[in-house]
C-alpha positions in Angstrom: -0.1 0.0 0.1 2.5 2.2 0.6 4.4 1.8 -2.9 0.8 2.4 -4.1 0.6 5.5 -2.2 3.7 7.3 -3.3 3.4 6.0 -6.8 -0.2 7.8 -6.7 1.0 11.0 -5.2 3.7 10.9 -8.0 1.5 10.9 -10.6 -0.8 13.3 -8.9 1.8 15.7 -8.7 2.8 15.5 -12.5 -1.3 16.2 -13.4 -0.8 19.0 -11.1 1.9 20.3 -13.4 -0.4 19.5 -16.3 -3.3 21.4 -14.7 -1.2 24.7 -14.0 0.4 24.9 -17.1 -3.2 24.2 -18.9 -4.7 26.9 -17.1 -2.4 29.7 -18.9 -2.8 27.7 -22.1 -6.6 28.0 -21.8 -6.3 31.8 -20.6 -4.2 32.5 -24.1 -6.9 30.7 -26.2 -9.9 32.9 -24.5 -7.8 35.9 -25.1 -7.1 34.9 -28.5 -10.8 34.5 -29.3 -11.8 37.3 -27.5 -9.5 40.0 -29.2 -10.9 38.0 -32.5 -14.6 38.9 -31.8 -13.8 42.4 -31.4 -14.2 42.3 -27.3 -12.2 44.4 -25.0 -8.6 42.5 -23.6 -5.6 43.1 -21.1 -2.9 44.7 -23.1 -0.2 43.5 -20.9 -1.9 40.2 -20.0 -2.6 39.8 -23.8 1.0 40.3 -24.5 2.6 38.3 -21.8 0.7 34.9 -23.3 0.8 35.7 -26.8 3.9 33.2 -27.2 1.7 30.6 -25.9 -1.0 31.2 -28.7 -1.1 29.5 -32.1 0.9 26.4 -31.1 0.6 22.9 -32.6 0.4 20.1 -29.8 3.9 19.1 -31.6 5.6 22.6 -31.1 3.8 23.2 -27.6 6.9 23.0 -25.5 6.6 24.7 -22.0 8.4 28.2 -22.0 8.7 30.8 -19.3 6.1 33.4 -19.3 8.6 36.2 -18.4 11.4 35.6 -20.6 10.1 33.1 -23.0 13.0 30.5 -22.8 12.1 26.9 -23.6 12.3 24.6 -20.6 13.6 21.5 -20.3 12.5 18.7 -18.2 15.1 19.1 -15.6 13.0 22.8 -15.1 9.5 20.7 -14.8 10.0 18.2 -12.5 7.1 18.4 -9.8 7.8 20.0 -7.1 11.3 19.3 -6.7 12.5 21.7 -9.6 10.2 24.7 -7.6 12.1 23.7 -4.5 15.7 23.7 -6.1 15.4 26.6 -7.9 13.6 28.6 -5.0 10.3 29.5 -6.8 11.9 31.2 -9.4 12.7 31.2 -13.5 16.2 29.1 -13.9 17.3 31.9 -16.6 15.9 34.7 -16.2 15.3 34.6 -12.1 11.6 35.6 -12.6 9.7 34.8 -9.8 7.3 31.7 -10.4 4.7 32.1 -7.8 3.4 30.0 -5.2 0.4 28.9 -7.3 2.7 26.2 -9.0 3.6 24.5 -5.9 0.4 24.8 -4.1 -1.1 22.7 -7.3 1.0 19.9 -7.8 1.0 19.4 -3.9 -3.2 19.7 -3.8 -3.2 17.4 -6.5 -0.4 15.4 -5.1 -2.7 14.4 -2.1 -6.0 14.2 -3.7 -4.5 11.5 -5.5 -2.9 9.3 -2.6 -6.3 9.9 -0.9 -8.6 8.4 -3.6 -6.5 5.6 -3.9 -5.9 5.1 -0.2 -9.9 5.7 0.3 -11.2 4.4 -2.8 -14.6 2.6 -1.1 -14.9 -0.1 -3.8 -12.7 -3.3 -4.3 -10.7 -2.5 -7.6 -10.8 -6.1 -8.8 -13.3 -6.1 -11.4 -12.4 -3.9 -14.5 -15.4 -1.8 -14.1 -14.0 -0.2 -10.9 -10.5 0.6 -12.6 -12.9 2.3 -15.3 -14.5 4.2 -12.7 -11.1 5.2 -10.9 -9.9 6.1 -14.2 -12.9 8.6 -14.9 -12.6 10.0 -11.1 -8.9 10.8 -11.7 -10.1 12.1 -14.7 -12.7 14.7 -13.4 -10.1 15.6 -10.6 -8.0 17.1 -13.1 -10.6 19.1 -14.6 -12.0 20.1 -11.4 -8.7 21.7 -10.2 -7.8 23.1 -13.6 -11.9 24.9 -13.1 -11.1 25.7 -9.7 -8.1 27.9 -10.6 -9.5 29.4 -13.9 -12.9 30.4 -12.2 -11.1 32.4 -8.8 -8.5 33.9 -11.0 -11.0 34.9 -13.7 -14.6 34.4 -12.8 -15.4 32.2 -15.5 -15.6 28.1 -15.5 -14.3 26.5 -18.8 -17.4 25.2 -20.8 -15.1 22.3 -22.8 -13.4 21.2 -18.9 -17.5 21.0 -17.7 -18.6 19.3 -20.5 -15.9 16.6 -20.0 -16.7 16.1 -16.5 -20.2 15.7 -17.3 -19.6 13.2 -19.8 -17.2 11.1 -17.2 -19.6 11.7 -14.6 -22.6 10.3 -17.4 -20.6 6.8 -17.3 -19.2 7.0 -13.9 -23.3 6.8 -13.2 -24.3 4.6 -15.6 -21.8 2.1 -13.6 -22.8 2.8 -10.7 -26.5 2.0 -11.8 -25.6 -1.0 -13.0 -23.9 -2.6 -9.9 -26.7 -1.6 -7.9 -28.7 -3.9 -5.9 -31.8 -1.6 -6.3 -31.8 0.3 -9.5 -34.7 2.0 -9.3 -33.8 3.5 -5.6 -30.3 4.2 -7.2 -32.0 6.4 -10.0 -34.0 8.2 -8.3 -31.0 9.1 -5.4 -29.2 10.1 -8.8 -31.8 12.3 -10.0 -32.5 13.9 -6.6 -28.4 14.5 -6.9 -28.8 16.5 -9.9 -31.9 18.2 -9.4 -29.6 19.8 -6.0 -26.7 20.5 -7.6 -27.8 21.1 -11.4 -31.5 21.6 -11.0 -31.4 24.4 -8.1 -28.7 26.4 -10.1 -30.4 26.5 -13.3 -33.6 27.9 -11.3 -31.4 30.5 -10.0 -30.0 31.3 -13.2 -33.2 31.3 -15.1 -35.1 33.8 -11.9 -31.8 36.0 -12.0 -31.1 36.1 -15.3 -27.8 35.1 -14.9 -26.9 37.8 -12.1 -26.8 35.3 -8.8 -24.8 32.5 -10.9 -23.3 31.6 -13.9 -24.6 29.2 -16.8 -21.5 27.0 -16.0 -22.1 26.4 -12.6 -25.2 24.8 -13.6 -23.5 22.1 -15.7 -20.4 22.2 -13.2 -23.0 21.3 -10.7 -24.6 18.5 -13.2 -21.4 16.7 -13.3 -20.5 16.6 -9.8 -24.0 15.2 -9.1 -23.3 12.5 -11.5 -20.1 11.3 -9.7 -21.9 11.5 -5.9 -25.3 10.1 -7.7 -26.7 10.1 -4.1 -29.1 12.9 -3.1 -27.6 13.2 0.8 -24.1 13.4 -0.8 -25.2 16.3 -2.9 -27.0 18.1 -0.1 -23.8 18.4 2.0 -21.8 19.3 -0.8 -24.5 21.9 -1.5 -24.6 23.2 2.2 -20.4 22.9 2.4 -20.2 25.0 -0.3 -22.5 27.8 0.9 -21.4 27.8 4.3 -17.3 27.9 3.1 -18.9 31.1 0.6 -20.4 31.9 3.8 -17.6 32.2 6.2 -15.1 33.2 3.1 -17.6 36.0 1.9 -19.2 37.9 5.3 -16.1 39.3 6.9 -15.3 40.8 3.6 -18.5 42.5 3.3 -18.3 43.4 7.3 -15.2 45.4 6.4 -16.1 47.0 3.1 -13.8 45.2 1.1 -16.7 43.5 -1.1 -20.3 45.0 -1.6 -23.2 43.5 -1.7 -23.2 43.4 -5.7 -19.9 42.3 -6.2 -19.4 39.2 -8.0 -17.8 35.9 -6.2 -17.0 33.0 -8.2 -19.0 30.0 -7.0 -17.3 27.3 -8.8 -14.4 27.2 -6.7 -16.7 27.0 -3.8 -18.7 24.2 -5.4 -16.1 21.9 -6.0 -14.7 22.6 -1.8 -18.2 21.1 -1.2 -17.8 18.7 -3.8 -14.7 16.8 -2.5 -15.8 17.3 0.9 -19.0 15.2 0.4 -17.1 13.1 -1.7 -14.7 12.1 1.1 -16.8 12.7 4.0 -19.8 12.5 3.3 -21.0 9.4 4.3 -19.5 10.6 7.8 -21.3 13.2 7.7 -24.9 12.2 6.8 -24.4 9.3 9.7 -23.7 11.9 12.4 -26.3 14.1 11.6 -28.5 11.1 11.4 -27.4 10.1 15.0 -28.2 13.7 16.4 -31.8 14.1 14.8 -32.7 10.6 15.6 -31.1 10.5 19.4 
């Protein structure tokens, strides 16, 4: 189990490095598309990310955004390279920032936690498929977390990838269920809570309260949870964390009531809490209510 955990951590850190790089590539593509459509873009940001635009897959090499130097394999070792270079570019000594290191550590931790706490036995091929779908989902969630937190926008392509993986995951879960009808109703309840609720809020507020991307994100998360109780836990935690984070800023006037707050990261935090601790939370709550 120790070897499996270490292997999962190494792969997770590598996926974290990949996720951190993809955020900037996605942002470059978005800026290019916005400018082509005549929408206003930040000129400094556009100039900084212009080297990432128009690259082919074959010629897409990692480069320093400050000096443009092509990075070699020994510059890209997850966690290790950042620590050895003290968070700076090897060639121009420009600070890289803490985000890259944090993402790699978080992704490594998520992969290790997934393998060690996986609730099903990895004996049948279907369970390996579910594990693979879950790990792909984790990568899309981390990328969307960073993108939404920084630019207040969820990437639609990532949301649809999440929904596609979640649909297959939910289908396998239903196929394996002892009571297919009850499991289907629980799945539909989860989709209603995390997808339908945000759909109603989006329609009612005409997109002012929540973004359309939150609907698709919530739907994808619900498909993986496939349980209305876990979906409720995710929703509760997301709103609780959001309240605890935003209320002090409202009281100190750092935020106004009409300020735009990205809800995607909060929803992802709620989802991960429900995935890893949801059953324990539901059991704890049930004992309090019954006794």
